[in-house]
C-alpha positions as CSV (number, residue, x, y, z in Angstrom):
1,M,31.0,33.4,0.2
2,C,33.6,34.8,-2.2
3,A,35.8,32.7,-4.4
4,E,38.8,33.4,-2.2
5,Q,37.0,32.1,0.9
6,L,35.9,29.0,-1.0
7,C,39.5,28.3,-2.1
8,G,40.6,28.8,1.5
9,L,38.0,26.4,2.8
10,F,38.9,23.8,0.1
11,A,42.6,24.1,0.9
12,G,41.9,23.7,4.7
13,N,39.8,20.5,4.1
14,L,42.4,19.1,1.8
15,L,45.1,19.8,4.4
16,K,43.0,18.1,7.1
17,I,42.5,15.0,4.9
18,N,46.2,14.8,4.0
19,K,47.6,15.6,7.5
20,R,48.8,12.4,9.2
21,P,46.4,11.7,12.1
22,L,48.9,9.8,14.2
23,E,52.6,10.3,14.5
24,A,54.9,8.1,12.4
25,F,55.9,5.6,15.0
26,T,59.1,3.7,14.9
27,S,57.3,0.3,14.7
28,P,53.9,-1.4,14.8
29,Y,54.6,-2.3,18.4
30,E,55.1,1.3,19.5
31,M,52.0,2.3,17.6
32,I,49.8,-0.2,19.4
33,L,51.4,0.4,22.7
34,K,50.7,4.1,22.6
35,H,47.3,4.2,20.9
36,G,45.5,1.2,22.2
37,F,44.2,-0.7,19.1
38,H,41.9,-3.7,19.7
39,N,42.4,-7.2,18.4
40,E,39.9,-9.3,16.5
41,K,38.1,-10.1,19.8
42,R,37.6,-6.3,20.3
43,Q,39.9,-6.5,23.3
44,P,43.0,-4.3,23.9
45,F,46.4,-5.9,22.9
46,T,48.3,-7.2,25.8
47,W,52.0,-7.9,25.7
48,E,52.7,-9.4,29.2
49,D,51.8,-13.0,28.2
50,H,52.8,-12.4,24.6
51,A,56.4,-11.3,25.1
52,Y,57.4,-13.5,22.1
53,Q,55.5,-11.2,19.8
54,V,57.2,-8.0,20.9
55,E,60.3,-8.4,18.7
56,P,58.4,-9.4,15.6
57,F,56.0,-6.4,16.0
58,S,59.0,-4.1,16.6
59,D,61.0,-5.3,13.6
60,T,60.7,-2.8,10.7
61,H,63.2,-4.6,8.4
62,P,62.0,-4.4,4.8
63,D,62.3,-8.2,4.1
64,I,60.8,-10.5,6.7
65,V,59.5,-14.1,6.6
66,F,57.2,-15.5,9.2
67,Q,56.7,-19.2,9.6
68,W,53.7,-19.2,12.0
69,A,51.7,-21.9,13.6
70,A,47.9,-21.3,13.4
71,Q,46.3,-18.9,15.8
72,T,49.5,-17.4,17.1
73,G,49.1,-13.7,16.0
74,K,49.8,-13.7,12.3
75,S,46.7,-11.8,11.4
76,A,47.2,-9.3,14.2
77,Y,50.7,-8.7,13.0
78,L,49.6,-8.1,9.4
79,L,46.8,-5.7,10.6
80,A,49.3,-3.7,12.6
81,L,51.9,-3.7,9.9
82,L,49.5,-2.5,7.2
83,T,48.3,0.3,9.5
84,W,51.9,1.3,10.4
85,L,53.0,1.3,6.8
86,S,50.1,3.6,5.8
87,L,51.1,6.1,8.5
88,R,54.8,5.8,8.1
89,F,54.8,6.2,4.4
90,W,51.9,8.6,4.1
91,S,50.4,8.8,0.6
92,S,51.9,5.5,-0.6
93,S,50.2,2.4,-1.9
94,F,50.4,-1.1,-0.4
95,A,49.0,-4.5,-1.3
96,I,48.4,-7.7,0.7
97,Y,47.8,-10.9,-1.3
98,Y,45.8,-14.0,-0.4
99,P,45.6,-17.4,-2.2
100,D,41.9,-17.1,-3.1
101,F,39.2,-14.5,-3.9
102,F,37.2,-14.9,-0.7
103,L,39.9,-14.1,1.9
104,P,40.7,-10.5,0.7
105,L,37.1,-9.5,1.2
106,T,36.9,-11.2,4.6
107,F,40.1,-9.8,5.9
108,S,39.4,-6.3,4.7
109,E,35.8,-6.1,6.2
110,N,35.9,-8.3,9.2
111,R,39.5,-7.8,10.4
112,F,41.1,-4.7,9.0
113,K,38.1,-2.3,9.2
114,P,37.3,-3.1,12.9
115,F,41.0,-2.8,13.7
116,I,41.1,0.8,12.4
117,E,37.7,1.7,13.9
118,S,39.0,0.7,17.3
119,N,41.1,3.8,17.2
120,S,39.0,6.9,17.5
121,T,41.7,9.2,16.0
122,L,42.3,7.1,13.0
123,M,38.7,5.9,12.3
124,P,37.6,9.1,10.4
125,F,40.4,8.7,7.9
126,L,39.3,5.2,6.9
127,G,37.6,5.2,3.5
128,S,37.2,3.3,0.3
129,K,38.3,4.1,-3.2
130,E,36.8,7.3,-4.4
131,G,33.7,6.7,-6.6
132,E,33.1,3.2,-5.3
133,K,29.8,2.2,-3.7
134,K,30.1,1.7,0.0
135,D,29.3,-2.1,0.1
136,S,30.7,-3.1,-3.3
137,D,33.5,-5.7,-3.6
138,N,35.8,-3.0,-4.9
139,S,35.2,-0.9,-1.9
140,K,36.2,-3.9,0.3
141,K,39.3,-4.7,-1.7
142,I,40.6,-1.1,-1.8
143,K,40.8,0.9,1.4
144,T,42.2,4.3,2.1
145,I,43.7,5.8,5.2
146,G,43.9,9.5,4.2
147,P,45.9,9.5,1.0
148,S,47.4,6.1,1.6
149,K,45.9,3.2,-0.4
150,L,45.7,-0.4,0.7
151,F,44.8,-3.2,-1.8
152,F,43.4,-6.5,-0.6
153,L,43.9,-8.9,-3.5
154,S,44.0,-12.5,-4.6
155,I,47.3,-13.8,-5.9
156,Q,45.3,-15.3,-8.7
157,A,44.5,-11.9,-10.0
158,T,47.8,-10.1,-9.9
159,T,46.9,-8.0,-12.9
160,A,44.8,-5.9,-10.6
161,T,47.9,-4.0,-9.5
162,E,49.7,-3.9,-12.8
163,G,50.6,-0.3,-13.5
164,L,50.5,0.6,-9.8
165,A,53.6,1.7,-7.8
166,L,53.5,-0.2,-4.6
167,K,55.7,0.6,-1.6
168,A,55.1,-2.8,0.0
169,V,53.7,-6.3,-0.9
170,L,52.5,-8.6,1.8
171,F,51.7,-12.3,1.3
172,D,49.4,-14.2,3.6
173,E,49.3,-18.0,3.4
174,V,52.2,-18.5,1.1
175,R,51.9,-22.3,1.3
176,K,48.8,-22.0,-1.0
177,M,50.6,-19.8,-3.6
178,S,52.9,-20.6,-6.5
179,A,56.4,-19.1,-6.5
180,S,55.8,-17.7,-10.0
181,D,52.7,-15.8,-8.9
182,I,54.6,-14.4,-5.9
183,Q,57.4,-13.3,-8.2
184,R,55.0,-11.5,-10.5
185,A,53.4,-9.6,-7.6
186,E,56.8,-8.6,-6.3
187,E,57.5,-6.8,-9.5
188,R,55.0,-4.1,-8.5
189,T,57.7,-2.7,-6.1
190,S,60.6,-2.8,-8.5
191,H,60.6,1.0,-8.8
192,E,61.1,1.5,-5.0
193,E,64.6,2.0,-3.7
194,N,63.7,0.3,-0.4
195,P,60.5,-1.7,-0.8
196,F,58.9,-3.9,1.9
197,N,58.4,-7.6,1.2
198,I,56.7,-9.5,3.9
199,K,55.7,-13.2,3.7
200,A,53.7,-15.0,6.4
201,S,52.2,-18.5,6.4
202,T,51.7,-21.7,8.2
203,P,54.3,-24.1,6.7
204,L,53.6,-27.3,4.8
205,F,56.6,-29.3,3.5
206,P,60.4,-28.9,4.2
207,K,62.2,-26.7,1.7
208,A,58.9,-25.8,0.1
209,D,56.4,-22.9,0.2
210,I,57.1,-20.6,3.2
211,N,59.9,-22.8,4.5
212,S,61.9,-22.3,1.4
213,Y,61.8,-18.5,2.0
214,F,62.4,-19.0,5.8
215,L,65.6,-21.0,5.1
216,E,67.0,-18.0,3.2
217,S,66.5,-15.8,6.2
218,D,68.5,-15.5,9.5
219,E,66.1,-18.1,11.0
220,R,65.1,-16.6,14.4
221,Y,63.7,-19.0,17.0
222,F,62.3,-18.1,20.4
223,H,64.4,-19.7,23.2
224,S,62.3,-20.1,26.3
225,A,64.3,-19.4,29.5
226,C,65.6,-22.3,31.4
227,R,68.9,-23.2,33.2
228,C,70.6,-23.8,29.8
229,L,72.8,-21.0,28.6
230,D,70.7,-19.9,25.6
231,G,67.4,-21.5,26.9
232,V,65.5,-24.0,24.8
233,V,63.4,-24.0,21.6
234,L,60.6,-26.2,22.8
235,S,59.2,-27.0,19.3
236,D,62.7,-28.4,18.4
237,V,62.6,-30.9,21.2
238,F,58.9,-31.8,20.9
239,P,57.4,-34.1,22.3
240,D,60.2,-34.6,24.8
241,C,59.4,-31.1,26.2
242,L,56.0,-32.4,27.5
243,G,55.8,-33.8,31.0
244,D,52.8,-36.1,31.6
245,L,51.4,-36.0,35.2
246,R,48.8,-38.7,34.8
247,K,51.0,-41.3,36.4
248,A,53.5,-39.0,38.1
249,T,54.5,-39.2,41.7
250,P,52.9,-36.8,44.3
251,Q,56.3,-35.2,44.7
252,L,56.5,-34.3,41.0
253,K,52.9,-33.1,40.9
254,G,53.7,-30.9,43.9
255,K,56.8,-29.5,42.2
256,V,55.0,-28.6,39.0
257,I,52.0,-27.0,40.8
258,H,54.5,-25.0,42.9
259,A,56.4,-23.8,39.8
260,Y,53.1,-22.7,38.1
261,T,51.9,-21.0,41.3
262,Q,55.2,-19.1,41.4
263,A,54.5,-18.0,37.9
264,G,51.1,-16.8,38.8
265,I,49.1,-19.6,37.1
266,D,46.4,-21.7,38.8
267,F,47.6,-25.1,37.4
268,L,44.2,-26.8,37.4
269,S,41.9,-23.9,36.3
270,Q,43.8,-21.5,34.1
271,A,46.2,-23.9,32.5
272,Q,43.7,-26.7,31.9
273,G,40.4,-24.8,31.5
274,F,38.5,-26.1,34.5
275,D,38.4,-25.4,38.3
276,E,39.4,-28.0,40.9
277,K,35.7,-29.1,41.4
278,N,35.4,-30.4,37.9
279,P,37.2,-33.0,35.8
280,V,40.0,-31.5,33.8
281,R,39.4,-31.2,30.1
282,Y,42.9,-32.1,29.1
283,P,45.6,-34.4,30.6
284,L,47.6,-32.8,33.4
285,A,50.9,-31.9,31.8
286,F,53.6,-29.3,31.8
287,Y,56.4,-27.9,29.6
288,H,60.0,-28.5,30.6
289,C,63.5,-28.5,29.2
290,P,64.5,-32.1,28.5
291,R,68.2,-31.2,28.9
292,C,68.3,-29.3,32.2
293,G,64.9,-30.4,33.6
294,E,63.6,-26.8,34.2
295,I,59.8,-26.5,34.4
296,I,58.6,-23.8,32.1
297,P,55.1,-22.5,33.0
298,R,55.2,-19.6,30.5
299,P,57.2,-20.6,27.4
300,G,56.3,-17.4,25.5
301,R,56.8,-14.9,28.3
302,N,60.3,-15.4,29.5
303,G,63.0,-15.9,26.8
304,K,64.7,-14.3,23.8
305,W,64.9,-14.5,20.0
306,I,68.2,-15.9,18.7
307,A,69.1,-15.9,15.0
308,K,70.6,-19.1,13.6
309,K,72.4,-17.3,10.7
310,T,73.5,-13.8,11.6
311,S,74.9,-13.0,8.1
312,A,71.6,-13.4,6.3
313,W,69.9,-10.2,5.0
314,I,66.3,-11.4,5.4
315,H,64.8,-11.6,8.9
316,G,62.9,-14.8,9.7
317,Y,60.7,-15.8,12.6
318,Q,59.4,-19.3,13.6
319,V,56.4,-19.3,16.0
320,S,54.7,-22.3,17.5
321,Q,51.5,-22.6,19.6
322,I,53.7,-23.7,22.5
323,L,54.5,-20.0,23.0
324,S,50.8,-19.0,23.1
325,P,49.3,-18.5,26.7
326,T,46.1,-20.2,25.5
327,C,47.8,-23.5,24.5
328,S,48.6,-25.2,27.8
329,A,50.9,-28.2,27.9
330,G,47.8,-30.4,28.7
331,R,46.0,-29.1,25.6
332,M,49.0,-29.7,23.4
333,L,49.5,-33.2,24.8
334,H,45.8,-34.0,24.1
335,A,46.1,-32.7,20.5
336,W,49.2,-34.8,20.1
337,E,47.6,-38.0,21.4
338,T,44.4,-37.6,19.4
339,S,45.8,-36.2,16.2
340,K,44.7,-38.1,13.1
341,D,46.9,-36.1,10.8
342,R,50.6,-35.7,11.9
343,Q,51.2,-33.4,8.9
344,E,48.6,-30.9,10.1
345,F,49.7,-31.2,13.7
346,Y,53.3,-30.2,12.9
347,N,52.2,-27.5,10.5
348,S,49.5,-25.8,12.5
349,K,50.5,-26.6,16.1
350,L,54.3,-26.5,16.0
351,G,54.7,-24.1,13.0
352,M,57.1,-26.6,11.5
353,P,57.3,-28.2,8.0
354,Y,56.8,-31.9,7.9
355,V,56.6,-34.9,5.6
356,D,55.1,-38.1,6.8
357,Q,57.7,-40.7,5.5
358,T,54.9,-43.3,5.1
359,A,53.4,-41.0,2.5
360,K,56.4,-41.4,0.2
361,I,56.0,-44.2,-2.3
362,V,59.7,-44.1,-3.2
363,T,62.5,-43.8,-0.7
364,L,66.3,-43.7,-1.1
365,T,66.4,-47.4,-0.1
366,H,64.2,-48.3,-3.1
367,L,66.4,-46.3,-5.5
368,E,69.6,-47.8,-4.3
369,A,68.2,-51.2,-4.6
370,S,67.4,-50.5,-8.3
371,E,71.0,-50.2,-9.3
372,N,72.4,-53.0,-11.4
373,N,76.2,-53.4,-11.5
374,D,76.1,-55.2,-14.8
375,L,74.6,-52.2,-16.7
376,S,76.1,-49.1,-18.3
377,W,74.5,-45.9,-19.5
378,K,73.9,-45.9,-23.2
379,T,74.4,-43.3,-26.0
380,S,72.2,-45.0,-28.5
381,G,69.5,-47.7,-28.6
382,Q,66.9,-49.6,-30.5
383,N,63.1,-49.8,-30.1
384,T,63.0,-47.6,-27.0
385,A,60.5,-45.5,-25.2
386,M,60.8,-41.9,-24.1
387,G,59.1,-39.5,-21.7
388,V,59.4,-35.7,-21.8
389,D,58.3,-33.0,-19.4
390,G,59.4,-29.3,-19.3
391,M,58.6,-25.7,-19.1
392,D,59.6,-22.5,-21.1
393,G,63.2,-22.8,-22.2
394,Y,63.9,-26.4,-21.2
395,N,62.9,-30.1,-21.6
396,C,63.7,-33.1,-19.4
397,G,63.7,-36.6,-20.7
398,I,64.1,-40.3,-19.8
399,I,64.7,-43.1,-22.3
400,K,63.9,-46.7,-21.4
401,E,63.9,-50.2,-22.8
402,R,62.7,-53.5,-21.7
403,S,65.2,-56.0,-20.3
404,P,65.2,-59.7,-21.3
405,D,63.7,-60.6,-17.9
406,G,60.9,-58.0,-18.3
407,K,62.2,-55.3,-16.1
408,I,62.0,-51.6,-17.1
409,R,65.6,-50.4,-17.7
410,I,66.5,-46.7,-17.7
411,I,69.3,-46.2,-20.3
412,S,69.6,-42.4,-20.7
413,L,68.6,-39.1,-19.1
414,F,68.9,-35.7,-20.5
415,V,68.0,-32.0,-20.1
416,I,67.8,-29.7,-23.2
417,I,68.1,-25.9,-22.5
418,G,67.6,-23.2,-25.1
419,D,65.2,-21.0,-27.0
420,D,63.8,-24.1,-28.8
421,P,64.3,-27.2,-26.6
422,W,61.8,-29.1,-28.7
423,A,64.1,-29.1,-31.7
424,G,66.7,-30.9,-29.6
425,L,64.4,-33.8,-29.0
426,D,64.8,-34.9,-32.7
427,Y,68.3,-36.1,-31.9
428,Y,67.2,-38.4,-29.2
429,M,64.3,-39.8,-31.3
430,R,66.8,-40.9,-34.0
431,Q,69.8,-41.7,-31.9
432,F,67.8,-44.1,-29.6
433,D,65.4,-45.3,-32.3
434,V,62.5,-44.2,-30.1
435,S,59.4,-46.2,-31.0
436,I,57.0,-44.3,-28.7
437,A,57.5,-41.0,-27.0
438,V,55.0,-39.5,-24.5
439,V,55.3,-35.8,-24.0
440,D,53.5,-33.3,-21.7
441,Y,51.1,-31.0,-23.5
442,A,51.5,-28.1,-21.1
443,P,52.5,-25.4,-21.1
444,N,53.7,-25.5,-24.7
445,F,51.0,-27.4,-26.5
446,N,51.8,-25.9,-30.0
447,D,55.5,-26.9,-29.7
448,A,54.5,-30.4,-28.5
449,K,52.1,-30.8,-31.4
450,R,54.7,-29.7,-34.0
451,F,57.1,-32.2,-32.5
452,A,54.5,-34.9,-32.7
453,K,53.7,-34.2,-36.3
454,R,57.4,-34.5,-37.2
455,F,57.3,-38.1,-35.9
456,S,53.7,-39.0,-36.7
457,G,52.5,-42.1,-34.9
458,R,55.6,-42.2,-32.7
459,V,55.0,-39.1,-30.5
460,W,52.0,-38.9,-28.2
461,I,50.8,-35.8,-26.4
462,A,49.8,-36.5,-22.8
463,N,47.5,-34.8,-20.4
464,Y,46.5,-35.6,-16.8
465,T,42.9,-36.2,-15.7
466,D,41.5,-36.3,-12.2
467,S,38.7,-38.8,-12.7
468,E,38.5,-41.5,-10.0
469,S,36.5,-43.8,-12.2
470,G,37.6,-45.3,-15.5
471,D,40.9,-46.5,-16.9
472,M,44.2,-45.2,-15.8
473,I,45.5,-44.8,-19.3
474,V,43.4,-43.9,-22.3
475,W,44.9,-43.9,-25.8
476,H,42.7,-41.7,-27.9
477,D,43.3,-43.5,-31.2
478,K,41.4,-46.4,-29.6
479,T,38.5,-44.7,-27.9
480,K,35.8,-42.2,-28.8
481,E,36.5,-39.1,-26.8
482,T,34.1,-36.8,-25.2
483,E,33.6,-33.1,-26.0
484,T,35.2,-32.2,-22.7
485,E,38.3,-34.2,-23.5
486,R,38.6,-32.5,-26.9
487,K,38.4,-29.0,-25.4
488,T,40.9,-29.9,-22.7
489,L,43.6,-30.5,-25.4
490,E,42.4,-27.6,-27.5
491,D,42.6,-29.6,-30.7
492,G,40.1,-32.4,-31.2
493,K,41.5,-33.3,-34.6
494,F,44.9,-34.4,-33.4
495,K,44.9,-38.2,-33.1
496,Y,47.9,-39.1,-31.2
497,R,47.0,-38.2,-27.6
498,V,47.0,-40.1,-24.3
499,S,45.1,-39.3,-21.1
500,I,46.5,-40.4,-17.8
501,E,44.6,-40.4,-14.5
502,R,47.2,-38.5,-12.4
503,T,46.8,-40.2,-9.0
504,K,46.5,-43.8,-10.4
505,G,49.3,-43.2,-12.9
506,L,51.8,-41.8,-10.4
507,E,51.1,-44.5,-7.8
508,W,51.6,-47.2,-10.5
509,S,54.8,-45.7,-11.9
510,L,56.4,-45.0,-8.5
511,G,55.3,-48.4,-7.2
512,L,57.4,-50.0,-9.9
513,W,60.5,-48.6,-8.1
514,R,59.2,-49.9,-4.8
515,D,58.5,-53.4,-6.3
516,R,62.0,-53.5,-7.9
517,E,60.5,-53.6,-11.4
518,K,62.9,-50.8,-12.6
519,E,66.7,-50.8,-12.8
520,T,69.5,-48.3,-13.5
521,P,73.2,-48.7,-14.1
522,T,75.3,-48.3,-10.9
523,R,77.9,-46.0,-12.4
524,H,77.3,-42.3,-12.4
525,G,74.7,-41.2,-14.9
526,P,74.9,-38.6,-17.7
527,M,76.3,-35.2,-16.6
528,T,75.0,-31.8,-17.7
529,Q,75.4,-28.2,-16.7
530,L,72.4,-27.1,-14.5
531,P,71.7,-24.1,-12.2
532,K,72.2,-24.8,-8.5
533,R,71.2,-22.6,-5.6
534,K,71.9,-23.5,-1.9
535,D,72.8,-27.1,-2.8
536,Q,69.6,-27.6,-4.8
537,V,69.2,-27.9,-8.6
538,V,66.7,-25.3,-9.6
539,F,64.4,-25.7,-12.6
540,S,63.1,-22.3,-13.5
541,P,62.0,-20.5,-16.8
542,S,65.0,-20.5,-19.2
543,M,67.1,-22.0,-16.3
544,R,68.5,-18.7,-15.1
545,D,68.0,-19.0,-11.4
546,G,71.2,-20.2,-9.8
547,V,74.9,-20.9,-10.7
548,M,75.6,-23.4,-13.4
549,E,77.4,-26.5,-12.2
550,P,78.0,-30.0,-13.6
551,I,75.2,-32.2,-12.3
552,E,74.9,-36.0,-12.3
553,L,71.3,-36.5,-13.6
554,C,70.5,-39.8,-12.0
555,R,71.4,-39.5,-8.3
556,E,71.2,-35.7,-8.0
557,V,68.1,-35.0,-10.1
558,L,66.0,-38.1,-10.9
559,W,66.3,-39.6,-7.4
560,D,65.5,-36.3,-5.8
561,H,62.4,-35.7,-8.0
562,L,61.0,-39.2,-7.4
563,Q,61.1,-38.6,-3.6
564,R,59.4,-35.2,-3.9
565,L,56.0,-36.8,-4.6
566,I,53.9,-37.8,-1.5
567,K,50.5,-39.3,-1.3
568,I,48.0,-37.5,0.9
569,K,44.4,-37.8,1.8
570,K,42.2,-34.9,0.8
571,P,38.6,-34.2,2.1
572,V,35.8,-34.2,-0.4
573,G,33.2,-31.4,0.1
574,G,35.1,-29.7,2.9
575,E,36.7,-30.9,6.2
576,E,33.5,-31.0,8.2
577,R,31.5,-33.0,5.6
578,A,34.4,-35.3,5.0
579,E,34.8,-36.0,8.7
580,K,31.1,-36.7,9.1
581,E,30.6,-38.8,5.9
582,G,34.1,-40.3,5.6
583,R,34.5,-38.8,2.1
584,Y,38.2,-38.5,1.2
585,R,40.2,-39.1,-1.9
586,Y,43.9,-39.6,-2.4
587,A,46.1,-37.3,-4.4
588,F,49.8,-36.7,-5.0
589,E,51.4,-33.4,-3.8
590,Q,54.9,-32.2,-4.7
591,V,57.4,-31.2,-2.0
592,G,59.1,-28.1,-3.2
593,L,60.0,-27.5,-6.9
594,D,58.3,-29.2,-9.8
595,P,59.6,-32.8,-10.0
596,H,59.9,-32.9,-13.8
597,F,61.8,-36.2,-13.9
598,A,59.1,-38.0,-11.9
599,H,56.6,-37.0,-14.6
600,C,59.1,-38.0,-17.3
601,D,59.4,-41.4,-15.5
602,L,55.6,-41.9,-15.7
603,Y,55.3,-40.8,-19.3
604,S,58.1,-43.2,-20.4
605,D,56.5,-46.0,-18.5
606,V,53.2,-45.3,-20.3
607,A,55.1,-45.2,-23.6
608,L,56.8,-48.5,-22.9
609,Q,53.4,-50.2,-22.6
610,R,53.0,-49.7,-26.4
611,V,56.5,-50.6,-27.3
612,S,57.3,-53.8,-25.5
613,K,56.2,-57.1,-26.9
614,K,56.1,-58.5,-23.3
615,K,53.8,-56.0,-21.7
616,N,53.9,-55.5,-18.0
617,Q,50.6,-55.7,-16.3
618,I,49.0,-52.3,-15.6
619,L,47.4,-52.0,-12.3
620,F,44.1,-50.1,-12.2
621,L,44.4,-48.6,-8.7
């Protein structure tokens, strides 16, 4: 074969590889509809009973947020979207991020690969990164469809895409990711004129994780058809949308069975999982609109999506299991009645953020009760205690003293913003005659240490521990520390350090508000300029996210931060083992942004234990 023929053969093969195997469809929905991909059960996609999914799968807007309940089509959507993007933007690169290192490999091999292989036309174009071994982790993390590259990555290793030009970034399970990690990954698309940014997750807390992004969208909800003008969002009226037939009249049972039969559903078998000859697995129940009374046999089949805020640029979809044809009303009622974790039920079943109010140690009632009409905020003091917490470009602080009757009295609050916020702390040390200050060692340990050395013996560097045994507070000038503790703080020679067991410490400090052991002046507290976005004070690096406004630090910030910490029960050794052995431990989770002033509050309480002559009893919880 001559050189000219070889060149011709090479060019032909190259053209074959680079030629798009399927047409560039207008949407993932059209792509699946015309080319019959299979889902994770290796069954063809069906849309008749999943009408609620048609609009999300048809939406090709570049910025979309999905607040999904568990098992409602999130993974299927991401599979379809990745495939559609690789065909629509042929020769481009895309990345999907997960919260850990295991999920990218699992999704790539067990979900994405079978999805592509279910299409005979596209299957030959699926490959791995050139030069990688077939079964290596890298071959699983980097897939190719022709010249298009798809990266399956952990958000904890965002450096893996540094230097890459990405057309789209997708984020799965946002509730387990930090906002800063997401922001760093989003920078990979900054060169694109019209990049895609897709976030999907089961929600956790209100105004946090995926819900914070959803609230910036146009907030689309599926309105199931009923006699009401715009239908009804059943998750919004839960549990009133559930009708219980266990003690219903024969007339009502007959009416429900008739409605289900008219919709093509065998009420006892298809809806409940058993035929008429066997006991039903779940309670006999039905969905209905609590306003008009309409029985709704197929909530996700007949209805429409309606945006709550039509002016928002970002598209947002909220999906609950109520819309799924596999989650009958009886199954949902059974889950509701047997649920041991309301938080998980609202998150995974209804696709809604939730906070169990009983998990809050401090409520607005406790904070209002702490106000003392006889007190005023101070601009100076004597023999006081201070707690400091912050991040790059700012420090937050609380100053306290002990009242004559032994209560903890908050006398000043402050936020220092600037290139060197640690220098500004010197003023408060002198102005308030601070005897003991406790400051967080992270993330600026060197700055904290320099500050501590300027006021040797008066400033203590704090770190949290997670040990369930031992003392709640350990002053390292009084104990012989372990090698692990020395390594934790990076400098075993620095004497003035204090370790605080996080869960015990926060419960003790927050509990002092509940028990009315703390008090603040009633009048408005210190004012300062802070950035605000969507009616929320935003603490971000260098405080640049939002519009600067005058903020009252006590009610608008301190009170807000104290209520952002909730106590939750966590399994030890995995859910299954914990359920079997009853092994759980309690921990505090933050709802939304970092509650800096709640940590300042704890640090200042700890500091006051070494200042006051009349020490308050420390509870070892």
